[in-house]
N, C-alpha and C positions, 0 to 999 in steps of 0.2 A: 503494499499501497502505500505509496511513492509521490504517485502526483494528485494532479489537485481541479477539480472543473467546477465550476463556479456555476448554474441556474438554477434565474430566478423566474419562478412560474405561479408567481403569485396572483390562481385563481383556480387550484385545481383542486384549492382547500376548500372544504366546508364551514363556516362560520356557522357557529352555534350559542345565544345566549343561553346561561344556564337559572344566574341570580344574579339579581341586574339591580337588587335593593339599595338602597344607597350605604356607599363603603362596604365594601364585600368583596371576598375571596381571595386574600389573600395569605400565601402560602396554599397555594392547591396542592395535592397529591395524588396519583389518580387509582382505578384497580380494574381489571374486567372480569368480569365472573363467566361461566363455561359457555353464553352466548356471548361472549364478546358487546355484554351492556357496558357501558361505563358507571365507574363510583368514584364517588370525590370528597374528599374531605379539606376544608379550609376557615377560614377570622371571617367573623365576622367586624373590620375596624369601625362600626359603632359601636356598639356594646359589648367589641371584646369574644362572641360567644362562640365556639365552637360549633362548628356547620359541616351535613355529612348529605349529598344530593347524593341520586339515581335513578337512573332509566330505566323505566320499569315497563319499557315496550313501548309507547303510547305518548309519555310523557314525563317531565320529570316530578320526581318524586324531591321535598326541602324537609328534611330537620334540623333541631338544633338539641346539641349534644350535652352540652356543657354548659351553666351559666355561671358557673359557682367564682364568679373576678372575674380577670381578665386573664383570657385563657384563651387554645385557640390557634397560638404563633405555633409556626414550622410543627404543620401536621405530617403525618406519616403514611399511609395505607393501604392495609392488605386487608385479603379473602381468604375464606379458613374454607374449607371441603362442601360447607355448606351454601356455602355465597354467603356469608357474611360478613360486616367489618370489625376491620378490628382497630382503631387509632395511635397512634402512640401524636404525643404533643405536650407545650413547653404552655405552664400554669405561670402568665407573668406579674399577679398580681402576688403570688407567694414565691415562687424562684424555682420550682420543683416539674421533674418529670409525671408525668402522667398517660394513664392509660385507657379506654374506652374500647368498650365490646358488645355488640347486639350480641344478646338468649335469644330469640327469639320474640321474643315480647319486652323488653327496654335494654335502655343501656345501662351494663357494668361498668361502673368506673372507678379506677386505683391509684393511689401514690405509687409511684415507680421506686421514684427517690427526692427524697426529701433529705438530705446529710447536710448538706452542704452553701451556703447563703444564696447557689445560682447554677442550680443544673439542669440538665435537660433540651439545653437549644447548641446549636439544631440538634434532632432526634429524626430514624432513619429507625421501619419497622419492617422486618421478615417474620415468617410462621412457617413452620417444620411439616414433618411428617404427620406429628401430630395433634397440630395446628396450634401448639403452642407458643407466644411470641419469643422473637429476639429482635432487642433494642441497642443502637451503637448509638449514644451521644456526649456532649461536650459538658464536660464542669468548667463551668466557665472561674469559680471559685478557686481551684485547686491547680487550672489548665492541663488537666488528663482528657485522655481519649475515656472513656467507663461502657460498660452493657452490660444490660440487664436482661436474665431467661427466667422464663417460669416454668417452677420443675414441675405443676402440676400440684403445688402446694405451698409453695411461697418464691418471690422473686429473689435469684440469684445475683449479683452484683460481684462484678472484675472493674479491678481498672486493668485497661490494655497496656496505655502506653502513658509512662510522666515522665516524658525524655526533655521536661524544658515545654514549654507551651504546646501542647499538641492534642488534639481530638474535635476541631471549630471543622465544618462543610463536612462532617461525616455521611457518608454511604454502607448500605450493610447489603450483602445478598451473602442468603447460606448454598453448599453444594447438597447434591444428590447423598450425602454420609447425616443431614442438619448440620456440617461444621458452618463454623459465618466467614466467612470474609468481609474484610471494610475497611474504604478509601477512606486518607482527612487532611486536613493540612496539619504541619508542623508548621505554629507562627513563632519559632522564636529561631528557625532552620530558613524560612521560607521556601519548604520542598511537601510535594507530595509523598506523601506515605501509605503505605498498605499494611495491615497485622490478619494473619489468620489463624485461625485453633486445628493444633495438629491432632487434636487427641487428646496430649497432653498439656503443650503448653503454647505458649505466641509465637509465631514464628513473624517477625517485621523489617521490614524493605523499602527502602527509597527507592523510592521509583523515578523522580527527576527531579532534577536540584540542580537544576541548565537558570539561577538564578531567582525572581519574584515569584514560583509556581508555585498550582496545584491548593486554590482558592476554589470556590463549589465543587466540588465531588462527584461525580454518583457511578456509581461501582451495578453489573452485572456480569452472570456468569456465563458460560457460554456451555455447551454438550456439554461437553471436558472438565468441564469444571475450572475453569481458564475463564481466569479474570481480564474487566476491560473495562476501562477507567476515562469519565473523559471529564475536563477539569480548563482553570483555565489557567495562562499566564498573564500576569500583570503587569511585566516588566514592558511585555512588547504587544498587549493587550489584544490576546488572539485565543480563538481555542484549539486545544489539545487533545491529543487522544492518546492513549497506554495499552498497549495489551502482552497480556507475560504467550508468548510461544511456546513452551515449553524447558525450557531452556534458560531465558533472558528477556525485558521488557521490550519492546519497540515500541518505540515512539514517536509521533506523527502529526507536525500543523494541519486542522482539517480546514479553516477559517483566518483567512489573517487580510483582507479585503480592505475593512476601513474600516478607519478609529476602535472603538472600544468596543472588540465584540467577545464572546469567549461567559455571559456568565451567568446564572441561575440554569449549568446545566444538567438535563437526563439521558441519562442512557441505557438504550435500550435495544436485545438485538431476536433477531427472527429467526425462523424454522432453519431456517442457512448460516446462523450466527454471525449473521454479516451486521455488524453496530446501526445504529439509529439515532443521533442526539438531535437535541432543542436545548433548546438558547436561547439566550437575549444578546441582541445588536443595540447597547447602549447608545454607541454616537449615535443615533438613523431614528429611538423605539423601537426597534421589532423587534417581534417571534422571528426567530430563525430552525432550518430546519434541514441536517446534516446527513446526509446515508451513501454506506459507499457501495458501489452497483457492482466492484469485483474488480474493476482496475481503479474507478476514481470518486470520489469524494463529489456527489451532487449538491448544489446544497440551493436554496429556495425561502425566499419569504413569506412563513404564514402570516401576517395579521403586519401590514403595517402603515403608514398615513399617520407616523409620528404620534401615537395613543399609548404610547409605555404596555405596547401587548409583551407577555412574557415576563417581566419586572415580578419582584416576590416570586419566581417558582421556585419548587423544589426536587428533591433531584430523583421521584416519582413522578415528576410532570409529566413524564409520558411514556406511551405504554407498548407493543407490540398487539394486536388479536392473533390467533388462532390464523386469519386468513393472511396475516402482514402483513395485514394493512394499519398502515400510524396514528395515534391520535392523542393528545395532546390534551389538558387542560391549561392553562391559567389566566391570569388574572391581570386585563386592562386600563391602568390607571389611568383614564383618562376617560368617560368616567370609569369609576371603580368601579366594576363587572364582575363576575366570575362568568368566563368561558371553555367551551367548546370544541377542537378541531380535529377532523381527520377529510384524509386523502383518499381514495380511489378504493375506499370499502362499501359495505351495502346500506343506504342510505336512512338514518333514521325519519322513521314520521313524523312529520314536523321538522325536516329542518329547514332551517332558513341559514340564509346568508344574507347582512344588510350590506352593500355594497358604499364601505365608508366613504367615498370617493367620487358616486357618483348614485343617490339616493333618487333623480331620474329616471331609472330603468325601469319599464314595467312591464310585469311577464306572469300571467296568467293563465287559470284552463279555459278553455272556451269551445263549448259542446265538446266534439270527437280532433279538435284542434286548441295548439295554446298559441298566445298572443302574446306577442311580443314590440313595445314602444320603446325606439332607443332615441336619447334628445340627441347625440350625434352619430355620424360614422365612425363604428368601432365592430373594432374584430369579436367574434365569439363562437363558440363552438356550444353544439347543444344535441346531449345524447335521450336516452333510453333506455332505463331502465327494470325490469320485476322487481318486483317485494326480494328475491334474493341477493338482491342486489349484482347481477345477471344484467350485462351490455347485453341489452335486444337490437337498438339499432342508432347508428349515428346519423346525425340525422340534418344536420350543415355544421361547417369550419371552414369561416370563413369572414370575409370585412363585408359588412351589413352599410346599408346609409340608411342615415338619419329619419325616422316615421315609424309606419307601423309597415309589421310583418309580422302574418301567420304559416301555421308548419303543420301542416295534413303526416301522420301516425303511420307509416306502410301496415304496420300488426295491423289483424282486424282480432288476434284473438279474445274473449275476451275477461278482464282482469283491473287490477288495482298494476298499476305502475307509477314510476319518478322521476319525471323528466327536469332533467340537469342542463344550466344552463352558465357557463363559466366565459370570463369576458375579464380584461385585464381588473379591473376596480374588485374582484368579487366572485360567488357563485351566489345562485339561487337555485334551491330545490324543490319541486311544488309536487303536488298528487295530480293525478292526472287518473280516474276513473274509464274503463272504455267497459 
């Protein structure tokens, strides 16, 4: 993986508002259930509450999980074998690490670690084969990386690394033996570090020491249990990626295109063990996405327009479904909203995409046709999908003049379909019943 390719393909992403109440969506973390439906934990910036949203197949269901003070920062979510959410998060009112789980009828909430003056931010959670939580987190008071696991009756807590000021920007993953692997930032030496439990002791590596590197880490394990880590290089203001090839760390620059890029990273692997990374472009205030196509990094702007998209993202903001489609939960700073994006995936009923740069485009069903109004000459593509997300017909791809246009589908089979309009300012999906 040595070459870099930049492809800006904004318009292929479906952008969907999840929660747009006042000042919402901080620290979003995403998990996907067996049907690839999204579940998101996040914070309410107005009240300080911990929030949870899930897609039930037709609409977003939103709940308040914890209201006991200013809670809900640095959230991280994982789903158990029954599809029930488990969330680790920071309680700023008491400076504690907390944990919430849905038991099928109510939220059960624990204080995991209250041993220090300030402990639990940031935090990252993973569940083992018995659905028991494992949490990595930063002990700010003692400048340590810590790790907590539920053994079935109590929380067992370890200090993983205490060599200087270590443990910030932590991210955790479990291998097939339920052993934890953790990426984190060494603030004393400005290095990216990695810790793994070998069954008897913690093994710790310095992954990258080339300057001020290693903040905003995110870790994922491939099918061989080897770590892949996305992170930020603050010296050069770029996005970097490291992977263990079995004998050494291979390190690459993913995005060094302009300004300050690569913060709030989240990495996930597809069924071919290829990495996908979401991250924030601070200079242009965009949410960006990079994927390895087998020979080069392909880079896209997911949400742009200077809206602060992807700001306050977590190491679990990006997930790859069983269909290899990327999905991202993200915070938009202007206005303060929670959004969900996916690309090339089966449409969710009710998917919409607001045309941030061009709100005058009209797109709606018109009997057995679809109606499109363009305020100016625009390049568009129009496609028809069935309810499974399979492509039925590419209807149009090219430049259209300003004004009204109607399109007729060739498909005559009765049923429910989704018409997807892509244009330079975004994407719009409508339901069409024939």
